[in-house]
C-alpha positions as a Python dict, from the first residue, in 0.01 Angstrom:
ca = {
    (1, 'M'): (0, 0, 0),
    (2, 'D'): (105, -324, 137),
    (3, 'R'): (-181, -487, 374),
    (4, 'T'): (31, -833, 383),
    (5, 'A'): (60, -742, 764),
    (6, 'D'): (-279, -661, 883),
    (7, 'T'): (-209, -738, 1254),
    (8, 'P'): (79, -572, 1481),
    (9, 'D'): (155, -959, 1572),
    (10, 'S'): (176, -1251, 1373),
    (11, 'R'): (66, -1461, 1674),
    (12, 'F'): (-282, -1304, 1631),
    (13, 'S'): (-508, -1401, 1346),
    (14, 'V'): (-705, -1122, 1166),
    (15, 'P'): (-1096, -1158, 1246),
    (16, 'Q'): (-1322, -1034, 993),
    (17, 'P'): (-1675, -903, 980),
    (18, 'I'): (-1823, -1238, 845),
    (19, 'R'): (-2094, -1438, 1043),
    (20, 'P'): (-2105, -1811, 1007),
    (21, 'D'): (-2417, -1776, 826),
    (22, 'G'): (-2240, -1611, 545),
    (23, 'A'): (-2362, -1245, 645),
    (24, 'G'): (-2080, -987, 586),
    (25, 'A'): (-1751, -966, 401),
    (26, 'T'): (-1392, -923, 471),
    (27, 'D'): (-1233, -589, 577),
    (28, 'P'): (-914, -504, 385),
    (29, 'G'): (-935, -123, 470),
    (30, 'P'): (-776, 74, 745),
    (31, 'R'): (-846, -78, 1098),
    (32, 'N'): (-767, -119, 1436),
    (33, 'V'): (-691, -518, 1443),
    (34, 'M'): (-620, -508, 1843),
    (35, 'L'): (-948, -371, 1906),
    (36, 'D'): (-1145, -588, 1688),
    (37, 'I'): (-983, -876, 1831),
    (38, 'Q'): (-1109, -751, 2182),
    (39, 'N'): (-1438, -651, 2071),
    (40, 'P'): (-1559, -961, 1867),
    (41, 'D'): (-1939, -908, 1922),
    (42, 'L'): (-1921, -576, 1784),
    (43, 'L'): (-1715, -679, 1477),
    (44, 'V'): (-1954, -985, 1401),
    (45, 'P'): (-2261, -900, 1643),
    (46, 'P'): (-2504, -1208, 1720),
    (47, 'A'): (-2780, -1250, 1471),
    (48, 'T'): (-3021, -1148, 1753),
    (49, 'D'): (-2878, -820, 1772),
    (50, 'A'): (-3110, -539, 1616),
    (51, 'G'): (-3148, -188, 1581),
    (52, 'I'): (-3002, 132, 1742),
    (53, 'V'): (-2891, 76, 2094),
    (54, 'P'): (-2633, 354, 2247),
    (55, 'N'): (-2264, 273, 2321),
    (56, 'L'): (-2297, 81, 2688),
    (57, 'R'): (-1920, 27, 2728),
    (58, 'F'): (-1620, 236, 2775),
    (59, 'S'): (-1250, 147, 2906),
    (60, 'F'): (-1084, 329, 3173),
    (61, 'S'): (-775, 256, 2957),
    (62, 'N'): (-917, 513, 2712),
    (63, 'A'): (-962, 769, 2996),
    (64, 'H'): (-722, 1076, 3040),
    (65, 'M'): (-437, 1035, 3341),
    (66, 'Q'): (-406, 1290, 3591),
    (67, 'L'): (-49, 1233, 3681),
    (68, 'N'): (54, 1377, 4027),
    (69, 'R'): (357, 1332, 4268),
    (70, 'G'): (189, 1076, 4492),
    (71, 'G'): (-48, 884, 4239),
    (72, 'W'): (-306, 940, 3967),
    (73, 'S'): (-611, 935, 3870),
    (74, 'R'): (-840, 862, 3575),
    (75, 'E'): (-1237, 923, 3541),
    (76, 'V'): (-1536, 783, 3341),
    (77, 'T'): (-1789, 1035, 3324),
    (78, 'V'): (-2094, 1124, 3101),
    (79, 'R'): (-1863, 1300, 2863),
    (80, 'D'): (-1708, 965, 2797),
    (81, 'L'): (-2009, 732, 2804),
    (82, 'P'): (-2312, 997, 2701),
    (83, 'V'): (-2554, 698, 2812),
    (84, 'A'): (-2444, 721, 3163),
    (85, 'T'): (-2662, 1024, 3333),
    (86, 'T'): (-2663, 861, 3683),
    (87, 'L'): (-2313, 791, 3781),
    (88, 'S'): (-1963, 830, 3734),
    (89, 'G'): (-1648, 668, 3827),
    (90, 'V'): (-1295, 754, 3927),
    (91, 'N'): (-1028, 501, 3908),
    (92, 'M'): (-739, 638, 4185),
    (93, 'R'): (-364, 525, 4268),
    (94, 'L'): (-237, 663, 4572),
    (95, 'T'): (158, 561, 4636),
    (96, 'P'): (268, 472, 5009),
    (97, 'G'): (196, 800, 5211),
    (98, 'G'): (52, 941, 4881),
    (99, 'V'): (-229, 1183, 4984),
    (100, 'R'): (-586, 1280, 4814),
    (101, 'E'): (-590, 1610, 4976),
    (102, 'L'): (-880, 1724, 5282),
    (103, 'H'): (-1190, 1784, 5043),
    (104, 'W'): (-1552, 1763, 4975),
    (105, 'H'): (-1808, 1737, 4689),
    (106, 'K'): (-2159, 1841, 4621),
    (107, 'Q'): (-2236, 1454, 4526),
    (108, 'A'): (-2202, 1137, 4748),
    (109, 'E'): (-1879, 902, 4711),
    (110, 'W'): (-1897, 554, 4725),
    (111, 'A'): (-1560, 337, 4705),
    (112, 'Y'): (-1449, 8, 4666),
    (113, 'M'): (-1093, -109, 4732),
    (114, 'L'): (-923, -288, 4489),
    (115, 'L'): (-541, -329, 4587),
    (116, 'G'): (-348, -226, 4926),
    (117, 'R'): (-473, -25, 5180),
    (118, 'V'): (-550, 332, 5263),
    (119, 'R'): (-675, 556, 5579),
    (120, 'V'): (-955, 753, 5551),
    (121, 'T'): (-1081, 1069, 5768),
    (122, 'A'): (-1378, 1240, 5778),
    (123, 'V'): (-1590, 1501, 6022),
    (124, 'D'): (-1964, 1519, 5992),
    (125, 'Q'): (-2161, 1844, 6054),
    (126, 'D'): (-2199, 1782, 6392),
    (127, 'G'): (-1798, 1803, 6469),
    (128, 'R'): (-1796, 1420, 6484),
    (129, 'N'): (-1502, 1253, 6338),
    (130, 'F'): (-1397, 939, 6181),
    (131, 'I'): (-1053, 783, 6113),
    (132, 'A'): (-1010, 423, 5983),
    (133, 'D'): (-818, 190, 5762),
    (134, 'V'): (-965, 8, 5475),
    (135, 'G'): (-820, -308, 5263),
    (136, 'P'): (-899, -508, 4961),
    (137, 'G'): (-1277, -548, 4907),
    (138, 'D'): (-1392, -285, 5178),
    (139, 'L'): (-1614, -6, 5071),
    (140, 'W'): (-1637, 357, 5220),
    (141, 'Y'): (-1927, 597, 5170),
    (142, 'F'): (-1912, 987, 5230),
    (143, 'P'): (-2237, 1161, 5187),
    (144, 'P'): (-2248, 1505, 5003),
    (145, 'G'): (-2067, 1784, 5159),
    (146, 'I'): (-1930, 1535, 5462),
    (147, 'P'): (-1510, 1650, 5415),
    (148, 'H'): (-1269, 1387, 5402),
    (149, 'S'): (-917, 1249, 5302),
    (150, 'I'): (-741, 945, 5167),
    (151, 'Q'): (-391, 814, 5224),
    (152, 'G'): (-236, 540, 5093),
    (153, 'L'): (-58, 295, 5358),
    (154, 'E'): (254, 65, 5329),
    (155, 'D'): (221, -71, 4975),
    (156, 'G'): (-12, 208, 4846),
    (157, 'A'): (-353, 121, 4739),
    (158, 'E'): (-563, 129, 4424),
    (159, 'F'): (-944, 190, 4429),
    (160, 'L'): (-1246, 286, 4256),
    (161, 'L'): (-1477, 566, 4342),
    (162, 'V'): (-1821, 623, 4220),
    (163, 'F'): (-2042, 927, 4246),
    (164, 'D'): (-2391, 970, 4235),
    (165, 'D'): (-2380, 1226, 3905),
    (166, 'G'): (-2292, 1127, 3577),
    (167, 'S'): (-2151, 1463, 3488),
    (168, 'F'): (-1905, 1464, 3807),
    (169, 'S'): (-1584, 1565, 3785),
    (170, 'D'): (-1305, 1463, 4055),
    (171, 'I'): (-1107, 1764, 3973),
    (172, 'D'): (-1411, 1987, 4025),
    (173, 'T'): (-1433, 1940, 4394),
    (174, 'F'): (-1387, 2171, 4717),
    (175, 'S'): (-1003, 2127, 4802),
    (176, 'I'): (-889, 2298, 5108),
    (177, 'S'): (-564, 2415, 4925),
    (178, 'D'): (-793, 2554, 4639),
    (179, 'W'): (-1009, 2771, 4892),
    (180, 'F'): (-671, 2874, 5093),
    (181, 'A'): (-514, 2992, 4767),
    (182, 'H'): (-843, 3176, 4696),
    (183, 'T'): (-927, 3347, 5028),
    (184, 'P'): (-700, 3695, 5121),
    (185, 'K'): (-450, 3622, 5396),
    (186, 'D'): (-646, 3888, 5646),
    (187, 'V'): (-936, 3655, 5603),
    (188, 'L'): (-746, 3366, 5691),
    (189, 'S'): (-576, 3549, 5985),
    (190, 'A'): (-928, 3685, 6127),
    (191, 'N'): (-1064, 3289, 6088),
    (192, 'F'): (-791, 3150, 6265),
    (193, 'G'): (-665, 3361, 6504),
    (194, 'V'): (-305, 3400, 6408),
    (195, 'P'): (-79, 3661, 6223),
    (196, 'E'): (-107, 3674, 5811),
    (197, 'S'): (253, 3558, 5825),
    (198, 'A'): (140, 3193, 5961),
    (199, 'F'): (13, 3148, 5611),
    (200, 'D'): (341, 3211, 5392),
    (201, 'G'): (438, 2912, 5225),
    (202, 'M'): (72, 2782, 5136),
    (203, 'P'): (-23, 2606, 4801),
    (204, 'D'): (-93, 2873, 4519),
    (205, 'D'): (-344, 2673, 4381),
    (206, 'Q'): (-507, 2327, 4423),
    (207, 'V'): (-283, 2050, 4550),
    (208, 'Y'): (-519, 1735, 4474),
    (209, 'I'): (-275, 1454, 4531),
    (210, 'Y'): (54, 1497, 4687),
    (211, 'Q'): (357, 1288, 4826),
    (212, 'A'): (382, 1269, 5219),
    (213, 'E'): (532, 1004, 5478),
    (214, 'V'): (339, 685, 5534),
    (215, 'P'): (142, 741, 5824),
    (216, 'G'): (187, 584, 6183),
    (217, 'P'): (-64, 299, 6363),
    (218, 'L'): (-400, 387, 6336),
    (219, 'A'): (-412, 431, 6736),
    (220, 'S'): (-141, 694, 6688),
    (221, 'Q'): (-366, 933, 6457),
    (222, 'Q'): (-671, 910, 6674),
    (223, 'V'): (-790, 1234, 6733),
    (224, 'P'): (-1025, 1259, 7076),
    (225, 'D'): (-1331, 1401, 6967),
    (226, 'P'): (-1542, 1591, 7246),
    (227, 'Q'): (-1872, 1547, 7007),
    (228, 'G'): (-1797, 1189, 6976),
    (229, 'A'): (-1786, 945, 6706),
    (230, 'V'): (-2027, 917, 6369),
    (231, 'P'): (-2347, 738, 6466),
    (232, 'L'): (-2316, 527, 6122),
    (233, 'S'): (-1986, 378, 5985),
    (234, 'F'): (-1832, 555, 5716),
    (235, 'T'): (-1692, 208, 5594),
    (236, 'H'): (-1799, -164, 5506),
    (237, 'R'): (-1647, -498, 5471),
    (238, 'L'): (-1814, -612, 5173),
    (239, 'L'): (-1568, -937, 5108),
    (240, 'A'): (-1667, -1032, 5470),
    (241, 'Q'): (-2049, -1072, 5402),
    (242, 'E'): (-2172, -1438, 5350),
    (243, 'P'): (-2276, -1458, 4960),
    (244, 'I'): (-2549, -1569, 4775),
    (245, 'V'): (-2435, -1881, 4638),
    (246, 'T'): (-2588, -2027, 4320),
    (247, 'P'): (-2456, -2305, 4045),
    (248, 'G'): (-2303, -2055, 3850),
    (249, 'G'): (-2135, -1799, 4076),
    (250, 'T'): (-2210, -1533, 4394),
    (251, 'V'): (-2327, -1217, 4431),
    (252, 'R'): (-2306, -1009, 4771),
    (253, 'I'): (-2557, -719, 4749),
    (254, 'V'): (-2479, -387, 4968),
    (255, 'D'): (-2745, -101, 4998),
    (256, 'S'): (-2839, 120, 5288),
    (257, 'T'): (-3016, -220, 5451),
    (258, 'N'): (-2677, -349, 5570),
    (259, 'F'): (-2462, -22, 5472),
    (260, 'P'): (-2679, 232, 5665),
    (261, 'V'): (-2490, 533, 5577),
    (262, 'S'): (-2524, 466, 5193),
    (263, 'K'): (-2818, 676, 5084),
    (264, 'T'): (-2772, 690, 4744),
    (265, 'V'): (-2562, 421, 4616),
    (266, 'A'): (-2646, 61, 4595),
    (267, 'A'): (-2458, -208, 4472),
    (268, 'A'): (-2392, -598, 4404),
    (269, 'L'): (-2049, -759, 4393),
    (270, 'V'): (-2100, -1023, 4116),
    (271, 'E'): (-1865, -1346, 4061),
    (272, 'I'): (-1967, -1537, 3712),
    (273, 'K'): (-1754, -1883, 3739),
    (274, 'P'): (-1662, -2047, 3373),
    (275, 'G'): (-1967, -2157, 3196),
    (276, 'G'): (-2192, -1937, 3384),
    (277, 'M'): (-2411, -1619, 3343),
    (278, 'R'): (-2562, -1341, 3514),
    (279, 'E'): (-2941, -1469, 3449),
    (280, 'M'): (-3163, -1248, 3206),
    (281, 'H'): (-3285, -971, 3426),
    (282, 'W'): (-3385, -605, 3496),
    (283, 'H'): (-3374, -317, 3761),
    (284, 'P'): (-3712, -149, 3817),
    (285, 'N'): (-3549, 116, 4015),
    (286, 'N'): (-3243, 300, 3822),
    (287, 'D'): (-2975, 256, 3557),
    (288, 'E'): (-2700, -9, 3612),
    (289, 'W'): (-2323, 155, 3584),
    (290, 'Q'): (-2090, -168, 3595),
    (291, 'Y'): (-1719, -204, 3670),
    (292, 'Y'): (-1543, -515, 3543),
    (293, 'L'): (-1260, -649, 3809),
    (294, 'T'): (-1110, -945, 3638),
    (295, 'G'): (-1177, -1174, 3374),
    (296, 'E'): (-1361, -1147, 3015),
    (297, 'G'): (-1735, -1145, 2960),
    (298, 'R'): (-2027, -1053, 2708),
    (299, 'M'): (-2332, -864, 2767),
    (300, 'T'): (-2625, -836, 2562),
    (301, 'A'): (-2893, -546, 2653),
    (302, 'F'): (-3244, -573, 2510),
    (303, 'A'): (-3367, -241, 2457),
    (304, 'A'): (-3756, -353, 2353),
    (305, 'Q'): (-3901, -241, 2018),
    (306, 'G'): (-3717, -516, 1848),
    (307, 'T'): (-3360, -384, 1971),
    (308, 'A'): (-3049, -550, 2122),
    (309, 'R'): (-2698, -511, 2097),
    (310, 'T'): (-2408, -683, 2246),
    (311, 'F'): (-2067, -594, 2418),
    (312, 'D'): (-1729, -739, 2510),
    (313, 'F'): (-1584, -670, 2880),
    (314, 'R'): (-1268, -725, 3026),
    (315, 'A'): (-1097, -616, 3365),
    (316, 'G'): (-1071, -204, 3371),
    (317, 'D'): (-1397, -107, 3159),
    (318, 'V'): (-1734, 52, 3271),
    (319, 'G'): (-2056, -103, 3127),
    (320, 'Y'): (-2402, 66, 3183),
    (321, 'V'): (-2762, -53, 3137),
    (322, 'P'): (-3020, 232, 3100),
    (323, 'F'): (-3324, 198, 3349),
    (324, 'A'): (-3532, -131, 3302),
    (325, 'Y'): (-3327, -273, 2991),
    (326, 'G'): (-3368, -642, 2995),
    (327, 'H'): (-2983, -772, 2975),
    (328, 'Y'): (-2766, -1085, 3058),
    (329, 'I'): (-2411, -1114, 3124),
    (330, 'Q'): (-2202, -1425, 3009),
    (331, 'N'): (-1860, -1505, 3095),
    (332, 'T'): (-1650, -1595, 2811),
    (333, 'G'): (-1314, -1649, 2973),
    (334, 'D'): (-1184, -1976, 3153),
    (335, 'T'): (-1104, -1798, 3500),
    (336, 'S'): (-1391, -1629, 3712),
    (337, 'L'): (-1529, -1279, 3585),
    (338, 'W'): (-1595, -1059, 3880),
    (339, 'F'): (-1750, -733, 3815),
    (340, 'L'): (-1986, -462, 4047),
    (341, 'E'): (-2307, -365, 3922),
    (342, 'M'): (-2419, -22, 4084),
    (343, 'F'): (-2734, 206, 4125),
    (344, 'K'): (-2822, 522, 4223),
    (345, 'S'): (-3037, 399, 4508),
    (346, 'D'): (-3051, 354, 4856),
    (347, 'R'): (-3195, -24, 4758),
    (348, 'F'): (-3065, -289, 4537),
    (349, 'A'): (-3329, -474, 4305),
    (350, 'D'): (-3352, -644, 3999),
    (351, 'V'): (-3627, -860, 3843),
    (352, 'S'): (-3582, -1222, 3744),
    (353, 'L'): (-3710, -1325, 3410),
    (354, 'N'): (-3720, -1694, 3519),
    (355, 'Q'): (-3892, -1629, 3870),
    (356, 'W'): (-4158, -1391, 3720),
    (357, 'M'): (-4228, -1662, 3473),
    (358, 'A'): (-4259, -1925, 3749),
    (359, 'L'): (-4504, -1678, 3961),
    (360, 'T'): (-4732, -1653, 3675),
    (361, 'P'): (-5023, -1872, 3595),
    (362, 'R'): (-4880, -2141, 3400),
    (363, 'E'): (-5130, -2159, 3105),
    (364, 'L'): (-5071, -1807, 3048),
    (365, 'V'): (-4692, -1853, 3005),
    (366, 'R'): (-4769, -2140, 2783),
    (367, 'T'): (-4999, -1944, 2579),
    (368, 'N'): (-4802, -1633, 2544),
    (369, 'L'): (-4459, -1799, 2421),
    (370, 'N'): (-4628, -2117, 2265),
    (371, 'A'): (-4399, -2306, 2582),
    (372, 'G'): (-4360, -2669, 2611),
    (373, 'E'): (-4378, -2863, 2948),
    (374, 'E'): (-3989, -2914, 2933),
    (375, 'L'): (-3940, -2501, 2978),
    (376, 'L'): (-4239, -2501, 3218),
    (377, 'D'): (-4119, -2753, 3446),
    (378, 'S'): (-3802, -2612, 3484),
    (379, 'L'): (-3913, -2253, 3607),
    (380, 'R'): (-3750, -2148, 3938),
    (381, 'K'): (-4002, -1978, 4221),
    (382, 'E'): (-3642, -1841, 4397),
    (383, 'K'): (-3406, -1627, 4234),
    (384, 'W'): (-3085, -1754, 4123),
    (385, 'P'): (-2887, -1430, 4000),
    (386, 'V'): (-2620, -1656, 3827),
    (387, 'V'): (-2680, -1936, 3640),
    (388, 'K'): (-2452, -2207, 3457),
    (389, 'Y'): (-2491, -2346, 3114),
    (390, 'P'): (-2644, -2727, 3125),
    (391, 'G'): (-2367, -2965, 3094),
    (392, 'T'): (-2086, -2723, 3242),
    (393, 'P'): (-1866, -2908, 3501),
    (394, 'A'): (-1896, -2805, 3826),
    (395, 'P'): (-1590, -2582, 3924),
}
């Protein structure tokens, strides 16, 4: 067999599983070279990686596409990433006028708008309605059991949905069309007080996503509600928050303290500038589910007992960090790396390795690590979520 063309594109050199210290050997056998190019730290792990750590990465590009007139969706759940038991995600696109039909879930729905604009509607258990338009960088949150809908506006939209159950599937929801289709017409007639003929032409199955006309201005669709408005807004403007700014990037934290309705999902929107790194840290409240928005990065997770593993990420990838695993994320590209880190919790919490050491008796740290004065003098009592490598030019 001719193996002279190891790569599908002559512009790319073929990486080999050989570390600079000489460990490893060439791989002349069958292989997916493009995947090896995208995952250099799986092909050639850092020498500090060791032991068995479960897979902590899955790409939406490897997920099944659900195509409908009006849009598409794809999901990453525990079936695709078995370690991810606390949260799951759906990437959805709606055309202009495309509708994610009236429905509800047993799980809470947290969302981040990626592109475009949508109109969301909801009604709570006390009959109070909510109708709002959201755009890039905005969030919404619908508690479990609250019925809602999503419709694409002028240019359509793309967004990320996150659910507080790793086994959730967006297809397995309570849809209004599905319930109508599986209810006898005499029951529908009695419920709504109209003849059975009023239900002729109803869908025979779940609609899920469908195409409709782009709705008019928000004011034209407001429905007067004698019960009044919901007491807590279901939407939040994350990008309008003032970020935490450190030398390596920025962080915006959103949880129940500034988005009160969001009781089961907390998150941070992180920017790591070129030459920067999400500092060494861990989370004391729950597992971390990540979604990468732009750029390229590398994460190493420390799982205790001498085990650690490194993964490469790019836009559209999902990452996961089990509870209390130590980890850090490096920007490996030449543009800012943006990602979301999310938790099944009402509060965001992390523990900084640097801050912990700074607030511990100096002599104890010295003897524990055989640390010199240079390291001890550098420790910070204030948390810097994103740091930069020494000597990296300011952006």
